[in-house]
C-alpha positions in Angstrom: 139.9 92.6 -34.1 142.7 90.4 -35.2 146.3 91.3 -34.2 149.5 90.0 -35.6 151.4 87.8 -33.3 154.7 88.1 -35.1 156.4 89.9 -37.8 155.7 88.4 -41.3 158.4 88.9 -43.9 158.1 88.4 -47.7 161.4 87.6 -49.4 160.6 85.4 -52.3 162.1 84.8 -55.7 159.3 86.9 -57.2 160.2 89.8 -54.9 163.9 90.1 -55.9 165.2 93.4 -54.7 162.4 94.0 -52.3 161.6 93.0 -48.7 158.2 93.5 -47.1 157.5 93.2 -43.4 154.0 93.2 -41.9 153.4 93.7 -38.2 150.9 95.2 -35.8 150.8 98.9 -36.1 151.8 101.5 -33.4 148.1 102.4 -32.7 145.1 100.1 -32.2 143.4 99.4 -35.5 146.5 99.7 -37.6 148.9 97.4 -39.4 152.4 98.6 -40.2 153.9 97.5 -43.6 157.6 98.3 -44.0 159.0 98.0 -47.6 162.8 97.9 -48.2 164.6 97.9 -51.5 163.2 98.5 -55.0 159.6 98.4 -56.1 159.4 97.8 -59.9 157.6 95.9 -62.6 159.2 92.6 -61.5 157.9 92.7 -57.9 155.0 95.1 -57.8 152.5 92.2 -58.0 154.0 90.6 -54.9 153.7 93.9 -53.0 150.1 94.3 -54.2 149.2 90.8 -52.9 150.8 91.4 -49.5 149.1 94.8 -49.1 145.7 93.4 -50.1 146.1 90.4 -47.9 146.9 92.6 -44.9 143.9 94.8 -45.7 141.5 91.9 -46.0 142.8 89.7 -43.1 143.2 92.5 -40.6 140.3 94.8 -41.5 142.2 97.8 -40.4 144.1 100.9 -41.6 147.4 100.2 -43.4 150.4 102.3 -42.5 153.0 101.9 -45.2 156.6 102.9 -44.5 158.5 103.4 -47.8 161.4 105.2 -46.1 163.8 102.5 -47.1 162.7 102.2 -50.7 165.5 103.1 -53.1 163.5 102.9 -56.3 159.8 102.9 -57.3 158.5 102.9 -60.8 155.1 103.4 -62.3 154.2 99.7 -61.5 154.9 100.4 -57.8 152.8 103.6 -57.9 150.0 101.7 -59.6 150.1 99.1 -56.9 149.8 101.8 -54.2 146.9 103.4 -55.9 145.1 100.1 -56.5 145.4 99.1 -52.9 144.3 102.6 -51.8 141.2 102.1 -54.0 140.5 98.7 -52.4 140.9 100.2 -48.9 138.4 103.0 -49.7 135.9 100.5 -51.1 136.2 98.5 -47.9 135.9 101.6 -45.7 139.5 101.4 -44.5 142.4 103.7 -44.6 145.8 103.6 -46.3 148.6 106.1 -45.4 152.2 106.3 -46.4 153.9 107.2 -43.1 157.5 107.6 -44.5 158.9 107.9 -48.0 162.4 108.2 -49.2 163.6 111.0 -51.5 162.9 109.0 -54.7 159.4 108.0 -53.7 158.6 111.5 -52.6 159.7 112.8 -56.0 157.5 110.2 -57.8 154.5 111.1 -55.7 155.1 114.8 -56.3 155.7 114.5 -60.0 152.5 112.4 -60.5 150.5 114.7 -58.1 149.5 111.6 -56.0 151.1 112.6 -52.8 147.9 113.9 -51.2 146.1 110.7 -52.0 148.5 108.5 -50.2 149.8 110.6 -47.3 
């Protein structure tokens, strides 16, 4: 199983307002993805590409930390649900390990919390 040798960060012009870090997870067979800032229509595609790349290249469970996300709109939620579907299709897991107040509210209002936690 491949392990990440170093922390990878995404901070591109397309990802304005958002930073994504990918590193080996705390448990064997996991990859930790930490998202900081805002997830919206303008950068949700970048997040989706990073999450899918981590899922494919590491063939493991994704642990997503959204504790430092200050805003997440429906494009961000769609990204999370799309990647969850891809993970299930590949026989892998996806779990949100931390979520800020605004993300928690979005998940609760859309009744998607149990799918992603």
